[in-house]
HTML snippet that shows the backbone in 3Dmol.js (N, CA, C, O; Angstrom):
<script src="https://3Dmol.org/build/3Dmol-min.js"></script>
<div id="view" style="width:600px;height:400px;position:relative"></div>
<script>
const pdb = `
ATOM      1  N   MET A   1       1.824  28.545  33.769  1.00  0.00           N
ATOM      2  CA  MET A   1       0.568  28.204  33.079  1.00  0.00           C
ATOM      3  C   MET A   1       0.412  29.047  31.808  1.00  0.00           C
ATOM      4  O   MET A   1       0.100  28.525  30.738  1.00  0.00           O
ATOM      5  N   ARG A   2       0.633  30.344  31.945  1.00  0.00           N
ATOM      6  CA  ARG A   2       0.408  31.228  30.794  1.00  0.00           C
ATOM      7  C   ARG A   2       1.388  30.936  29.666  1.00  0.00           C
ATOM      8  O   ARG A   2       1.036  31.010  28.489  1.00  0.00           O
ATOM      9  N   ILE A   3       2.619  30.604  30.036  1.00  0.00           N
ATOM     10  CA  ILE A   3       3.632  30.321  29.003  1.00  0.00           C
ATOM     11  C   ILE A   3       3.201  29.110  28.178  1.00  0.00           C
ATOM     12  O   ILE A   3       3.280  29.132  26.950  1.00  0.00           O
ATOM     13  N   THR A   4       2.747  28.058  28.853  1.00  0.00           N
ATOM     14  CA  THR A   4       2.323  26.855  28.123  1.00  0.00           C
ATOM     15  C   THR A   4       1.098  27.156  27.270  1.00  0.00           C
ATOM     16  O   THR A   4       0.958  26.612  26.174  1.00  0.00           O
ATOM     17  N   GLU A   5       0.212  28.017  27.760  1.00  0.00           N
ATOM     18  CA  GLU A   5      -0.964  28.386  26.962  1.00  0.00           C
ATOM     19  C   GLU A   5      -0.530  29.078  25.687  1.00  0.00           C
ATOM     20  O   GLU A   5      -1.057  28.802  24.609  1.00  0.00           O
ATOM     21  N   ARG A   6       0.436  29.980  25.814  1.00  0.00           N
ATOM     22  CA  ARG A   6       0.938  30.683  24.626  1.00  0.00           C
ATOM     23  C   ARG A   6       1.550  29.701  23.645  1.00  0.00           C
ATOM     24  O   ARG A   6       1.309  29.792  22.441  1.00  0.00           O
ATOM     25  N   ILE A   7       2.339  28.762  24.150  1.00  0.00           N
ATOM     26  CA  ILE A   7       2.981  27.764  23.292  1.00  0.00           C
ATOM     27  C   ILE A   7       1.916  26.941  22.568  1.00  0.00           C
ATOM     28  O   ILE A   7       2.031  26.681  21.370  1.00  0.00           O
ATOM     29  N   ASN A   8       0.881  26.534  23.300  1.00  0.00           N
ATOM     30  CA  ASN A   8      -0.187  25.742  22.680  1.00  0.00           C
ATOM     31  C   ASN A   8      -0.898  26.535  21.600  1.00  0.00           C
ATOM     32  O   ASN A   8      -1.225  25.997  20.542  1.00  0.00           O
ATOM     33  N   LYS A   9      -1.140  27.824  21.865  1.00  0.00           N
ATOM     34  CA  LYS A   9      -1.820  28.665  20.878  1.00  0.00           C
ATOM     35  C   LYS A   9      -0.991  28.780  19.613  1.00  0.00           C
ATOM     36  O   LYS A   9      -1.501  28.609  18.506  1.00  0.00           O
ATOM     37  N   SER A  10       0.308  29.074  19.785  1.00  0.00           N
ATOM     38  CA  SER A  10       1.179  29.232  18.622  1.00  0.00           C
ATOM     39  C   SER A  10       1.299  27.911  17.871  1.00  0.00           C
ATOM     40  O   SER A  10       1.346  27.895  16.641  1.00  0.00           O
ATOM     41  N   ARG A  11       1.348  26.809  18.606  1.00  0.00           N
ATOM     42  CA  ARG A  11       1.454  25.485  17.980  1.00  0.00           C
ATOM     43  C   ARG A  11       0.204  25.201  17.157  1.00  0.00           C
ATOM     44  O   ARG A  11       0.285  24.678  16.046  1.00  0.00           O
ATOM     45  N   ARG A  12      -0.961  25.553  17.717  1.00  0.00           N
ATOM     46  CA  ARG A  12      -2.220  25.341  17.014  1.00  0.00           C
ATOM     47  C   ARG A  12      -2.243  26.174  15.731  1.00  0.00           C
ATOM     48  O   ARG A  12      -2.704  25.717  14.684  1.00  0.00           O
ATOM     49  N   LYS A  13      -1.735  27.408  15.836  1.00  0.00           N
ATOM     50  CA  LYS A  13      -1.691  28.303  14.683  1.00  0.00           C
ATOM     51  C   LYS A  13      -0.825  27.689  13.593  1.00  0.00           C
ATOM     52  O   LYS A  13      -1.213  27.661  12.425  1.00  0.00           O
ATOM     53  N   ILE A  14       0.351  27.196  13.978  1.00  0.00           N
ATOM     54  CA  ILE A  14       1.281  26.590  13.019  1.00  0.00           C
ATOM     55  C   ILE A  14       0.636  25.369  12.375  1.00  0.00           C
ATOM     56  O   ILE A  14       0.747  25.176  11.165  1.00  0.00           O
ATOM     57  N   ASN A  15      -0.037  24.544  13.172  1.00  0.00           N
ATOM     58  CA  ASN A  15      -0.703  23.354  12.631  1.00  0.00           C
ATOM     59  C   ASN A  15      -1.755  23.753  11.608  1.00  0.00           C
ATOM     60  O   ASN A  15      -1.876  23.127  10.555  1.00  0.00           O
ATOM     61  N   GLY A  16      -2.514  24.796  11.920  1.00  0.00           N
ATOM     62  CA  GLY A  16      -3.547  25.269  10.999  1.00  0.00           C
ATOM     63  C   GLY A  16      -2.943  25.725   9.686  1.00  0.00           C
ATOM     64  O   GLY A  16      -3.461  25.421   8.611  1.00  0.00           O
ATOM     65  N   ILE A  17      -1.832  26.467   9.783  1.00  0.00           N
ATOM     66  CA  ILE A  17      -1.168  26.971   8.580  1.00  0.00           C
ATOM     67  C   ILE A  17      -0.642  25.811   7.743  1.00  0.00           C
ATOM     68  O   ILE A  17      -0.828  25.787   6.526  1.00  0.00           O
ATOM     69  N   SER A  18       0.014  24.850   8.390  1.00  0.00           N
ATOM     70  CA  SER A  18       0.585  23.716   7.662  1.00  0.00           C
ATOM     71  C   SER A  18      -0.520  22.866   7.036  1.00  0.00           C
ATOM     72  O   SER A  18      -0.357  22.356   5.927  1.00  0.00           O
ATOM     73  N   ALA A  19      -1.640  22.713   7.741  1.00  0.00           N
ATOM     74  CA  ALA A  19      -2.759  21.941   7.198  1.00  0.00           C
ATOM     75  C   ALA A  19      -3.317  22.645   5.963  1.00  0.00           C
ATOM     76  O   ALA A  19      -3.626  22.006   4.958  1.00  0.00           O
ATOM     77  N   CYS A  20      -3.440  23.964   6.052  1.00  0.00           N
ATOM     78  CA  CYS A  20      -3.939  24.748   4.920  1.00  0.00           C
ATOM     79  C   CYS A  20      -2.988  24.599   3.738  1.00  0.00           C
ATOM     80  O   CYS A  20      -3.420  24.440   2.597  1.00  0.00           O
ATOM     81  N   PHE A  21      -1.687  24.653   4.027  1.00  0.00           N
ATOM     82  CA  PHE A  21      -0.680  24.533   2.968  1.00  0.00           C
ATOM     83  C   PHE A  21      -0.755  23.159   2.315  1.00  0.00           C
ATOM     84  O   PHE A  21      -0.656  23.039   1.094  1.00  0.00           O
ATOM     85  N   CYS A  22      -0.930  22.122   3.134  1.00  0.00           N
ATOM     86  CA  CYS A  22      -1.018  20.755   2.602  1.00  0.00           C
ATOM     87  C   CYS A  22      -2.242  20.623   1.697  1.00  0.00           C
ATOM     88  O   CYS A  22      -2.166  20.035   0.619  1.00  0.00           O
ATOM     89  N   MET A  23      -3.368  21.176   2.145  1.00  0.00           N
ATOM     90  CA  MET A  23      -4.592  21.102   1.348  1.00  0.00           C
ATOM     91  C   MET A  23      -4.401  21.832   0.021  1.00  0.00           C
ATOM     92  O   MET A  23      -4.818  21.352  -1.033  1.00  0.00           O
ATOM     93  N   ARG A  24      -3.764  22.999   0.091  1.00  0.00           N
ATOM     94  CA  ARG A  24      -3.541  23.788  -1.121  1.00  0.00           C
ATOM     95  C   ARG A  24      -2.631  23.026  -2.082  1.00  0.00           C
ATOM     96  O   ARG A  24      -2.854  23.019  -3.293  1.00  0.00           O
ATOM     97  N   LYS A  25      -1.595  22.378  -1.519  1.00  0.00           N
ATOM     98  CA  LYS A  25      -0.655  21.596  -2.326  1.00  0.00           C
ATOM     99  C   LYS A  25      -1.397  20.463  -3.032  1.00  0.00           C
ATOM    100  O   LYS A  25      -1.187  20.219  -4.220  1.00  0.00           O
ATOM    101  N   GLN A  26      -2.264  19.777  -2.294  1.00  0.00           N
ATOM    102  CA  GLN A  26      -3.048  18.673  -2.857  1.00  0.00           C
ATOM    103  C   GLN A  26      -3.932  19.204  -3.991  1.00  0.00           C
ATOM    104  O   GLN A  26      -4.050  18.587  -5.050  1.00  0.00           O
ATOM    105  N   PHE A  27      -4.548  20.361  -3.741  1.00  0.00           N
ATOM    106  CA  PHE A  27      -5.440  20.973  -4.724  1.00  0.00           C
ATOM    107  C   PHE A  27      -4.670  21.296  -6.006  1.00  0.00           C
ATOM    108  O   PHE A  27      -5.140  21.014  -7.108  1.00  0.00           O
ATOM    109  N   VAL A  28      -3.491  21.885  -5.852  1.00  0.00           N
ATOM    110  CA  VAL A  28      -2.662  22.235  -7.007  1.00  0.00           C
ATOM    111  C   VAL A  28      -2.253  20.983  -7.768  1.00  0.00           C
ATOM    112  O   VAL A  28      -2.278  20.960  -8.998  1.00  0.00           O
ATOM    113  N   LEU A  29      -1.875  19.943  -7.033  1.00  0.00           N
ATOM    114  CA  LEU A  29      -1.479  18.685  -7.683  1.00  0.00           C
ATOM    115  C   LEU A  29      -2.646  18.108  -8.479  1.00  0.00           C
ATOM    116  O   LEU A  29      -2.452  17.598  -9.583  1.00  0.00           O
ATOM    117  N   GLN A  30      -3.859  18.186  -7.926  1.00  0.00           N
ATOM    118  CA  GLN A  30      -5.038  17.671  -8.634  1.00  0.00           C
ATOM    119  C   GLN A  30      -5.272  18.458  -9.919  1.00  0.00           C
ATOM    120  O   GLN A  30      -5.602  17.880 -10.955  1.00  0.00           O
ATOM    121  N   ILE A  31      -5.101  19.774  -9.850  1.00  0.00           N
ATOM    122  CA  ILE A  31      -5.288  20.611 -11.040  1.00  0.00           C
ATOM    123  C   ILE A  31      -4.260  20.236 -12.100  1.00  0.00           C
ATOM    124  O   ILE A  31      -4.590  20.099 -13.278  1.00  0.00           O
ATOM    125  N   ILE A  32      -2.995  20.070 -11.664  1.00  0.00           N
ATOM    126  CA  ILE A  32      -1.932  19.699 -12.607  1.00  0.00           C
ATOM    127  C   ILE A  32      -2.260  18.359 -13.260  1.00  0.00           C
ATOM    128  O   ILE A  32      -2.125  18.200 -14.473  1.00  0.00           O
ATOM    129  N   GLN A  33      -2.688  17.408 -12.450  1.00  0.00           N
ATOM    130  CA  GLN A  33      -3.031  16.073 -12.972  1.00  0.00           C
ATOM    131  C   GLN A  33      -4.172  16.188 -13.987  1.00  0.00           C
ATOM    132  O   GLN A  33      -4.147  15.548 -15.038  1.00  0.00           O
ATOM    133  N   PHE A  34      -5.170  17.011 -13.657  1.00  0.00           N
ATOM    134  CA  PHE A  34      -6.308  17.200 -14.552  1.00  0.00           C
ATOM    135  C   PHE A  34      -5.848  17.798 -15.881  1.00  0.00           C
ATOM    136  O   PHE A  34      -6.282  17.362 -16.948  1.00  0.00           O
ATOM    137  N   ILE A  35      -4.966  18.798 -15.811  1.00  0.00           N
ATOM    138  CA  ILE A  35      -4.462  19.443 -17.030  1.00  0.00           C
ATOM    139  C   ILE A  35      -3.680  18.431 -17.866  1.00  0.00           C
ATOM    140  O   ILE A  35      -3.830  18.372 -19.087  1.00  0.00           O
ATOM    141  N   VAL A  36      -2.850  17.641 -17.199  1.00  0.00           N
ATOM    142  CA  VAL A  36      -2.048  16.632 -17.911  1.00  0.00           C
ATOM    143  C   VAL A  36      -2.966  15.614 -18.584  1.00  0.00           C
ATOM    144  O   VAL A  36      -2.756  15.258 -19.744  1.00  0.00           O
ATOM    145  N   ASP A  37      -3.975  15.150 -17.862  1.00  0.00           N
ATOM    146  CA  ASP A  37      -4.917  14.184 -18.439  1.00  0.00           C
ATOM    147  C   ASP A  37      -5.645  14.799 -19.634  1.00  0.00           C
ATOM    148  O   ASP A  37      -5.856  14.142 -20.654  1.00  0.00           O
ATOM    149  N   PHE A  38      -6.022  16.065 -19.492  1.00  0.00           N
ATOM    150  CA  PHE A  38      -6.752  16.748 -20.558  1.00  0.00           C
ATOM    151  C   PHE A  38      -5.857  16.940 -21.782  1.00  0.00           C
ATOM    152  O   PHE A  38      -6.320  16.822 -22.916  1.00  0.00           O
ATOM    153  N   SER A  39      -4.575  17.235 -21.551  1.00  0.00           N
ATOM    154  CA  SER A  39      -3.631  17.469 -22.644  1.00  0.00           C
ATOM    155  C   SER A  39      -3.423  16.181 -23.442  1.00  0.00           C
ATOM    156  O   SER A  39      -3.398  16.200 -24.673  1.00  0.00           O
ATOM    157  N   TRP A  40      -3.275  15.073 -22.731  1.00  0.00           N
ATOM    158  CA  TRP A  40      -3.040  13.811 -23.416  1.00  0.00           C
ATOM    159  C   TRP A  40      -4.364  13.271 -23.946  1.00  0.00           C
ATOM    160  O   TRP A  40      -4.394  12.205 -24.563  1.00  0.00           O
TER     161      TRP A  40
END
`;
const viewer = $3Dmol.createViewer("view");
viewer.addModel(pdb, "pdb");
viewer.setStyle({}, {cartoon: {color: "spectrum"}});
viewer.zoomTo();
viewer.render();
</script>
């Protein structure tokens, strides 16, 4: 039981990190797009 709990916790942590990274990536892409639009 405890082993699976640990695995679930670590998996949740990884999901949170990847979700944060995806959001940050989207944010950066939006900024780049905005800069490109502003430049042109």
